[in-house]
C-alpha positions in Angstrom: 0.0 0.0 0.0 1.3 3.4 -0.9 2.1 5.9 1.8 -0.7 8.4 2.6 0.3 12.0 3.0 -1.9 14.4 4.9 -2.7 15.6 8.3 -0.6 12.9 10.1 2.1 12.4 7.5 5.8 13.0 8.2 6.8 16.6 7.2 10.3 18.1 7.3 10.7 20.5 10.2 13.3 23.5 10.4 16.3 23.0 12.7 15.8 24.6 16.1 18.1 25.4 18.8 18.1 22.7 21.5 17.1 23.7 25.0 17.7 21.9 28.3 14.6 20.9 30.1 14.0 20.0 33.6 12.8 16.6 34.7 9.3 17.8 35.2 9.2 19.2 31.7 10.6 15.9 30.3 7.9 13.9 32.0 5.2 16.3 30.6 6.7 16.0 27.2 6.8 12.2 27.4 3.2 12.1 28.5 2.1 14.4 25.7 4.0 12.2 23.2 2.3 9.1 24.5 -1.1 10.8 24.1 -0.2 11.7 20.5 1.1 8.2 19.7 -2.0 6.6 21.1 -4.2 9.0 19.3 -2.3 8.4 16.0 -2.6 4.7 16.6 -6.3 4.9 17.2 -6.7 7.2 14.2 -4.6 4.8 12.1 -6.8 1.9 13.0 -9.9 3.8 11.9 -8.3 5.2 8.8 -6.9 2.0 7.7 -10.1 0.1 8.4 -11.8 2.5 5.9 -9.2 3.1 3.3 -7.6 -0.3 3.3 -11.0 -1.7 2.3 -12.3 1.2 0.2 -9.5 2.9 -1.7 -10.4 5.2 -4.5 -13.8 5.2 -6.2 -16.6 2.8 -5.5 -17.6 0.0 -7.8 -21.3 0.7 -8.5 -23.2 -2.5 -9.3 -26.4 -1.8 -11.3 -28.9 -4.5 -10.3 -32.2 -4.8 -12.3 -34.8 -6.6 -10.3 -38.3 -7.9 -10.9 -40.6 -5.3 -9.3 -42.1 -7.6 -6.6 -38.6 -8.6 -5.4 -37.3 -5.1 -5.3 -38.4 -4.2 -1.8 -36.6 -7.2 -0.3 -33.5 -6.6 -2.4 -33.5 -2.9 -1.4 -33.4 -4.0 2.2 -30.6 -6.4 1.6 -28.6 -3.9 -0.5 -29.0 -1.3 2.2 -27.3 -3.6 4.7 -24.7 -4.6 2.1 -23.8 -1.0 1.3 -23.1 -0.1 4.9 -20.6 -2.9 5.2 -17.0 -2.9 3.8 -17.5 -5.4 0.9 -14.6 -4.8 -1.4 -13.1 -5.9 -4.7 -9.4 -4.9 -5.3 -9.6 -2.6 -2.3 -12.6 -0.7 -3.7 -16.0 -0.8 -1.9 -18.9 -2.3 -3.8 -22.2 -0.5 -3.8 -25.3 -2.3 -5.1 -28.0 0.0 -6.6 -31.4 -1.7 -7.0 -33.8 -0.8 -9.8 -37.2 -2.2 -10.5 -37.4 -3.4 -14.1 -40.1 -5.6 -15.7 -38.6 -8.9 -16.7 -40.1 -9.0 -20.2 -38.9 -5.4 -20.7 -35.3 -6.5 -20.2 -35.7 -9.7 -22.3 -37.3 -7.9 -25.2 -34.8 -5.0 -24.9 -32.0 -7.5 -25.5 -33.7 -9.6 -28.2 -35.8 -7.0 -29.9 -38.6 -9.6 -30.0 -41.2 -7.4 -28.3 -42.1 -3.9 -27.1 -39.9 -2.4 -24.5 -39.8 0.8 -22.4 -36.0 1.0 -22.6 -33.6 1.3 -19.7 -32.8 -2.4 -19.9 -29.0 -2.4 -19.4 -27.6 -3.6 -16.0 -24.7 -5.4 -14.5 -26.9 -7.9 -12.7 -30.4 -9.0 -13.7 -32.8 -10.8 -11.4 -36.0 -11.6 -13.4 -38.9 -13.5 -12.0 -38.1 -16.6 -13.9 -35.3 -18.5 -15.6 -37.5 -18.6 -18.6 -36.4 -15.1 -19.6 -32.6 -15.4 -19.7 -32.9 -18.7 -21.5 -35.3 -17.2 -24.0 -32.7 -14.4 -24.5 -29.9 -17.0 -25.0 -32.0 -18.9 -27.6 -32.9 -15.8 -29.6 -29.8 -13.6 -29.1 -26.7 -15.8 -29.0 -24.2 -13.0 -28.7 -25.9 -11.5 -25.6 -23.8 -11.5 -22.4 -25.9 -13.7 -20.1 -24.2 -15.7 -17.4 -26.5 -17.8 -15.2 -24.9 -18.4 -11.8 -27.1 -21.2 -10.7 -28.4 -19.1 -7.8 -32.1 -18.8 -7.2 -32.5 -15.7 -5.0 -36.1 -16.5 -4.0 -38.9 -18.9 -5.0 -42.7 -18.7 -5.3 -45.0 -21.4 -6.7 -48.1 -20.6 -8.8 -51.4 -21.1 -7.0 -55.0 -20.4 -7.7 -56.4 -17.2 -6.1 -60.1 -16.7 -5.5 -61.9 -14.0 -3.6 -62.5 -15.4 -0.1 -66.2 -14.6 -0.1 -66.7 -16.6 -3.3 -64.1 -19.3 -2.9 -65.1 -22.9 -3.3 -64.6 -25.3 -0.5 -61.2 -26.9 -0.4 -61.6 -29.7 -2.9 -59.1 -31.5 -5.1 -59.0 -29.8 -8.4 -56.7 -29.9 -11.4 -55.7 -27.1 -13.8 -58.2 -28.3 -16.4 -61.0 -28.2 -13.8 -60.4 -24.5 -13.3 -59.7 -23.3 -16.9 -62.6 -23.8 -19.3 -61.8 -26.4 -22.0 -65.4 -26.9 -23.3 -67.4 -25.3 -26.1 -69.2 -22.0 -25.5 -72.3 -22.4 -23.4 -70.9 -25.5 -21.7 -68.5 -23.6 -19.5 -68.9 -22.6 -15.8 -69.7 -19.1 -14.7 -66.3 -18.3 -13.3 -64.1 -15.8 -15.0 -60.5 -16.9 -15.1 -58.0 -14.0 -15.1 -54.4 -14.1 -16.2 -51.7 -11.5 -16.9 -50.8 -11.4 -20.6 -48.5 -14.5 -21.1 -46.5 -12.7 -23.8 -45.1 -10.4 -21.0 -45.7 -12.3 -17.8 -44.0 -15.4 -16.3 -47.2 -16.0 -14.3 -49.3 -15.9 -17.4 -46.8 -18.0 -19.4 -46.7 -20.4 -16.5 -50.4 -20.8 -16.6 -50.3 -21.7 -20.3 -47.5 -24.2 -19.5 -49.4 -25.9 -16.7 -52.6 -26.0 -18.9 -50.7 -27.4 -21.9 -49.2 -30.2 -19.8 -52.5 -31.1 -18.3 -54.3 -31.2 -21.7 -51.5 -33.2 -23.3 -51.9 -35.8 -20.6 -55.7 -35.9 -20.6 -56.5 -35.6 -24.4 -56.8 -38.9 -26.3 -55.7 -37.4 -29.6 -54.3 -34.3 -31.3 -57.7 -33.1 -32.5 -59.1 -33.2 -29.0 -56.1 -31.5 -27.6 -56.3 -28.7 -30.2 -60.0 -28.1 -29.6 -59.6 -28.0 -25.8 -56.6 -25.8 -25.9 -58.5 -23.4 -28.2 -61.4 -23.2 -25.8 -59.0 -22.6 -22.9 -57.1 -19.9 -24.7 -60.3 -18.2 -25.8 -61.5 -18.2 -22.2 -58.2 -16.8 -21.0 -58.1 -14.1 -23.6 -61.5 -12.9 -22.3 -60.0 -12.5 -18.8 -56.5 -11.4 -19.8 -55.0 -8.2 -18.3 -52.0 -6.3 -19.7 -50.2 -6.2 -16.4 -50.5 -7.3 -12.8 -52.0 -4.1 -11.5 -54.9 -4.3 -14.0 -55.4 -8.0 -13.1 -55.5 -7.2 -9.4 -58.1 -4.5 -10.0 -60.3 -6.9 -12.0 -60.0 -9.6 -9.4 -61.1 -7.2 -6.6 -64.1 -6.2 -8.6 -65.5 -9.8 -8.9 -69.2 -10.5 -8.2 -71.1 -13.5 -7.1 -72.7 -13.8 -10.6 -69.2 -14.2 -12.2 -66.8 -14.9 -9.4 -63.2 -14.5 -10.7 -60.3 -16.7 -10.2 -56.7 -15.9 -11.0 -53.5 -17.8 -11.3 -50.7 -16.0 -9.5 -47.7 -16.7 -7.3 -48.0 -17.2 -3.5 -46.1 -14.0 -3.1 -48.5 -12.1 -5.4 -51.4 -13.4 -3.3 -49.7 -12.1 -0.2 -49.2 -8.7 -1.9 -52.7 -8.6 -3.1 -54.1 -9.3 0.4 -51.8 -6.7 1.9 -53.5 -4.1 -0.3 -57.0 -5.5 0.0 -57.5 -6.5 3.6 -61.2 -5.9 3.4 -61.6 -8.3 0.4 -58.9 -10.9 0.7 -58.1 -13.7 -1.8 -57.8 -17.3 -0.8 -54.9 -19.4 -2.1 -55.4 -23.0 -3.2 -53.1 -25.7 -4.5 -54.1 -27.8 -7.5 -53.3 -31.4 -8.3 -50.5 -32.3 -10.7 -47.8 -30.0 -9.4 -47.1 -26.5 -10.3 -44.6 -24.1 -11.8 -42.3 -21.9 -9.7 -41.0 -18.4 -10.1 -37.3 -18.9 -9.3 -35.7 -15.4 -9.5 -32.3 -16.4 -11.0 -29.2 -14.3 -10.4 -27.9 -13.4 -13.8 -24.6 -11.5 -14.6 -24.6 -9.4 -17.7 -21.1 -8.0 -17.7 -17.7 -9.4 -18.6 -15.7 -6.7 -16.9 -13.4 -8.2 -14.3 -14.2 -5.8 -11.5 -17.9 -5.9 -12.2 -18.1 -9.6 -12.3 -16.2 -9.9 -9.1 -18.4 -7.3 -7.5 -21.5 -9.3 -8.7 -20.1 -12.4 -7.1 -19.7 -10.5 -3.8 -23.3 -9.3 -3.8 -24.5 -12.8 -4.8 -22.9 -14.1 -1.7 -24.7 -11.5 0.3 -28.2 -12.4 -1.1 -27.5 -16.1 -0.4 -26.6 -15.6 3.2 -28.8 -16.9 6.1 -29.6 -13.3 7.2 -30.8 -12.5 3.7 -33.1 -15.5 3.7 -35.2 -14.2 6.6 -35.7 -10.9 4.8 -36.9 -12.7 1.7 -39.3 -14.8 3.8 -40.7 -11.7 5.4 -41.7 -10.5 2.0 -43.8 -13.5 1.1 -41.2 -15.6 -0.7 -40.0 -19.2 -0.1 -36.5 -20.2 0.6 -34.4 -22.5 -1.5 -35.7 -25.6 0.3 -39.3 -24.4 0.2 -39.4 -23.0 3.7 -41.8 -20.2 4.6 -42.5 -17.8 7.3 -45.9 -18.9 8.5 -46.5 -15.6 10.1 -46.4 -14.1 6.6 -48.0 -16.8 4.5 -50.7 -17.7 6.9 -53.0 -20.7 6.9 -56.2 -18.6 7.3 -56.0 -17.6 3.7 -55.1 -21.0 2.4 -51.3 -21.0 2.4 -49.5 -24.2 3.2 -46.1 -24.6 4.8 -45.4 -27.7 2.7 -44.0 -26.8 -0.7 -46.1 -28.0 -3.6 -44.5 -30.4 -6.1 -42.5 -28.6 -8.7 -42.8 -29.3 -12.4 -39.8 -28.9 -14.7 -39.4 -25.5 -16.3 -40.5 -25.3 -20.0 -37.9 -25.4 -22.6 -37.0 -22.4 -24.8 -38.8 -24.1 -27.7 -42.0 -24.7 -25.8 -42.0 -21.2 -24.4 -41.7 -19.7 -27.9 -44.4 -22.0 -29.2 -46.8 -21.1 -26.3 -46.3 -17.4 -26.8 -46.8 -17.8 -30.6 -50.0 -19.8 -30.1 -51.3 -17.2 -27.6 -50.6 -14.3 -29.9 -52.0 -16.2 -32.9 -55.3 -16.7 -31.2 -55.1 -13.2 -29.8 -55.3 -11.8 -33.3 -58.7 -10.4 -33.9 -60.9 -12.4 -36.3 -62.9 -11.1 -39.2 -65.6 -13.6 -39.9 -68.5 -13.8 -42.3 -70.9 -16.3 -41.0 -73.4 -17.7 -43.5 -76.5 -19.8 -42.4 -78.6 -22.1 -44.6 -82.3 -21.1 -44.6 -83.4 -23.7 -47.1 -86.6 -25.7 -46.5 -84.9 -28.7 -45.0 -83.9 -26.5 -42.0 -87.5 -26.8 -40.8 -86.9 -30.5 -40.0 -87.0 -31.4 -36.3 -83.8 -32.5 -34.6 -84.7 -35.8 -32.8 -84.8 -35.6 -29.0 -84.7 -31.8 -28.8 -88.2 -30.6 -29.8 -86.4 -28.0 -31.9 -85.9 -27.5 -35.6 -82.5 -27.6 -37.3 -82.8 -23.9 -37.7 -83.4 -23.3 -34.0 -80.6 -25.5 -33.0 -78.2 -23.9 -35.5 -79.2 -20.4 -34.4 -78.7 -21.2 -30.7 -75.2 -22.8 -31.4 -74.1 -19.8 -33.5 -75.3 -17.4 -30.8 -73.2 -19.3 -28.2 -70.3 -19.2 -30.7 -70.3 -15.4 -30.4 -68.8 -15.8 -26.9 -65.6 -17.0 -28.5 -64.8 -13.7 -30.1 -63.2 -10.6 -28.5 -65.1 -7.3 -28.5 -62.7 -6.0 -31.2 -63.3 -9.0 -33.5 -65.3 -8.2 -36.7 -68.3 -10.4 -37.6 -71.1 -10.2 -40.2 -74.0 -12.5 -41.1 -75.6 -13.7 -44.3 -78.4 -16.1 -45.0 -78.7 -18.2 -48.1 -80.9 -20.6 -50.0 -82.2 -19.9 -53.6 -83.5 -16.6 -54.8 -83.7 -15.1 -51.3 -82.9 -11.7 -52.5 -84.6 -11.2 -55.9 -82.2 -13.1 -58.2 -79.5 -13.5 -55.6 -79.2 -16.6 -53.5 -78.0 -14.8 -50.4 -78.7 -11.7 -48.4 -76.9 -9.7 -45.8 -78.5 -9.6 -42.4 -75.7 -7.7 -40.6 -72.6 -6.1 -42.2 -69.1 -7.0 -41.0 -68.2 -4.8 -38.1 -66.6 -5.0 -34.6 -68.7 -6.7 -32.0 -68.3 -3.7 -29.8 -69.4 -1.2 -32.5 -73.0 0.1 -32.5 -75.4 0.6 -35.4 -77.4 3.8 -36.1 -79.8 2.9 -33.3 -77.0 2.5 -30.8 -77.3 -1.3 -30.6 -74.0 -3.2 -30.2 -73.1 -5.5 -33.1 -73.0 -8.5 -30.8 -76.7 -7.9 -30.0 -77.5 -7.2 -33.6 -76.1 -10.6 -34.6 -77.8 -12.4 -31.8 -81.2 -10.9 -32.8 -80.7 -11.7 -36.4 -79.7 -15.3 -35.6 -82.8 -15.8 -33.4 -85.0 -14.4 -36.2 -83.8 -16.6 -39.0 -86.8 -18.3 -40.8 -86.4 -21.1 -43.3 -87.9 -20.8 -46.7 -90.2 -23.8 -47.2 -89.6 -24.0 -50.9 -86.0 -22.9 -50.8 -83.2 -25.1 -52.2 -79.4 -25.0 -51.4 -77.4 -22.7 -53.7 -74.2 -23.6 -51.8 -71.5 -23.2 -54.5 -72.9 -19.8 -55.8 -72.9 -18.5 -52.2 -69.4 -19.7 -51.5 -68.1 -17.7 -54.5 -70.0 -14.5 -53.7 -68.8 -14.7 -50.1 -65.2 -15.3 -51.1 -65.2 -12.4 -53.6 -66.7 -10.1 -50.9 -64.1 -11.1 -48.3 -61.3 -10.7 -50.8 -62.5 -7.2 -51.8 -62.7 -6.1 -48.1 -59.6 -8.1 -46.9 -58.0 -6.9 -43.6 -54.3 -8.0 -43.4 -54.2 -7.2 -39.6 -56.9 -9.8 -38.9 -57.7 -13.5 -39.5 -60.2 -13.4 -42.4 -62.6 -16.4 -42.4 -65.8 -17.6 -44.0 -67.9 -19.8 -41.8 -70.7 -21.8 -43.6 -73.4 -23.6 -41.6 -75.5 -25.9 -43.9 -77.7 -29.0 -43.6 -77.5 -30.2 -47.2 -75.4 -30.7 -50.4 -75.5 -28.2 -53.2 -78.9 -28.2 -54.8 -79.3 -25.5 -57.4 -80.0 -26.6 -60.9 -78.4 -24.2 -63.4 -76.0 -22.9 -60.8 -72.2 -23.2 -60.4 -70.8 -26.7 -60.6 -68.0 -27.7 -58.3 -65.2 -27.5 -60.9 -66.3 -24.0 -61.9 -66.3 -22.9 -58.3 -62.8 -24.3 -57.6 -61.5 -22.6 -60.8 -63.0 -19.2 -59.9 -61.7 -19.5 -56.3 -58.2 -20.2 -57.6 -58.5 -17.0 -59.8 -59.4 -14.8 -56.8 -57.3 -16.5 -54.1 -53.9 -15.1 -53.1 -51.4 -16.9 -50.8 -50.5 -13.6 -49.1 -54.2 -12.9 -48.4 -55.6 -16.2 -47.1 -59.4 -16.6 -46.6 -60.1 -20.1 -45.3 -63.6 -21.5 -45.8 -64.8 -23.5 -42.9 -67.9 -25.5 -43.4 -70.0 -27.2 -40.7 -72.4 -29.6 -42.4 -75.0 -31.3 -40.3 -78.1 -33.6 -40.6 -78.9 -36.7 -42.6 -79.4 -34.7 -45.8 -75.7 -34.2 -46.2 -74.7 -37.2 -48.4 -71.3 -36.2 -49.6 -68.5 -34.4 -47.6 -65.9 -34.7 -50.4 -66.9 -31.6 -52.3 -66.8 -29.5 -49.1 -63.3 -31.0 -48.4 -62.1 -29.9 -51.8 -63.3 -26.4 -51.2 -61.6 -26.4 -47.8 -58.3 -27.6 -49.3 -58.4 -25.0 -52.0 -58.8 -22.2 -49.4 -56.8 -23.6 -46.5 -60.0 -24.2 -44.5 -61.7 -27.2 -43.1 -65.0 -29.2 -43.5 -66.8 -30.9 -40.7 -69.9 -33.1 -40.9 -72.2 -34.4 -38.2 -75.7 -35.8 -38.1 -76.4 -34.0 -34.9 -76.7 -30.2 -35.1 -76.3 -30.0 -31.3 -72.6 -30.8 -31.8 -72.0 -27.5 -33.6 -70.5 -25.9 -30.5 -67.8 -28.6 -30.2 -67.1 -28.3 -33.9 -66.7 -24.5 -33.5 -63.8 -25.3 -31.2 -62.3 -27.7 -33.7 -62.6 -25.1 -36.5 -60.8 -22.5 -34.4 -58.1 -24.9 -33.4 -57.0 -24.7 -37.0 -54.9 -21.7 -36.0 -53.0 -24.0 -33.6 -52.5 -27.0 -35.8 -51.7 -25.0 -39.0 -48.9 -23.1 -37.3 -47.5 -26.2 -35.8 -47.1 -27.7 -39.3 -45.2 -24.6 -40.6 
């Protein structure tokens, strides 16, 4: 160590004439010297204790932390910064910043929207999913996983206490709807947008695993997954604050449930003591938020400083601080005065499922975003005379059953989706075989009378009346609908034609199948896809092959059933095309 100059450093003194002192003066001088020496020694101990550990400038360690972990890390950093933690003789100071985990990940990869300010020396996101996603999408990024999990918190189900169901064994598929519209329970399942939330993404991961295990085949899985995603989209919130607000506003008519971490339930209850949430643990294991300690620098002094701070957050003293903030320790331990039994928390850690791979994460986000894209659908309903036939065992006509199923199908669409309605038979509109009952517009839009489009469609569907002498001009209507959708195509939406019919084409003098396919080929464009989805039902449908050829020509699908009451389930299969098609790409 170099010599310090200053107040107590050796300085040259001018020569002075020596004087004789008496014995008393000598003792006084000696005593004064001892006082000075002792003082210097004490000062030296103090000065060296400071400067020997903290020479020169500090090493400032910029630590970006998931917001819910920041209060605990602030407390740990405050203690850390008052101690003499050094690297190469320089004191290390940890500065904690709250930064959304997805914001950092997308700031590195450019794969999503970001608010900026994403650089840091250390990054502690809420889940290991994010750094691994970064590594898979941005190979040159400096991301060093240290193997340290700063805190842990399993995902649980949260329900408002006043509406919570009794403690019964439930699985993830018991909670999240996987059935057709109209067959689902009245509970609203809320989730934070999985494209930006580990909790939301974890919900998809848990659901995906449960459905893969329970579904007998791929078609069933796709249909159930579509129903679940549609239900989750209805209750999705852009961020946790919005989700908390929606949860707190739940009613008995539509009691909400929400998947969140234990620690999030604790935070919610801390802010809503008059309307607390109850935590429950579902069968089949769960996904944990694991708060990994990630180093994002390759500078020697910074990486060594990051290692020193990592040691501090792993210490036993740090663990008690983390437990006080509602987290679990590395062995699943909890502070039962924080996570209390009266709101459903359990001291025993739930079984942990393996984290999803980077590939499955990317696939789940893609599927979520794909189904999130607003639809633009022209629904066409057969009103030929055969729709007057009664459906055995229902006391309803085919028309009534079809109208009811289509009305329930409206529930699958977001308020910003665009839907329109045609009816068809033969000569229903002078010389035309189709007529428009409702133009294509957003479901939340209103007409001139102020009626929302969703209600306009429901009213039009309930008022459909078959034409006793009407035949089935199916091919002519297909072509007219395709030309209209091509003319008004919206590239920012999924453009679809949905045909509901109970018979084969029956229109003497009208288009033949080969003519229709040829004209569709002339109009179609690979960059502007308009799939035709046909649901054919009833015993009058004798031949599905022509409908399959039309579906193949447009990238759609054709379904046939003798039971019109199955239309709801077929709706799900039709919409699951978005999942299966993208998986094949």
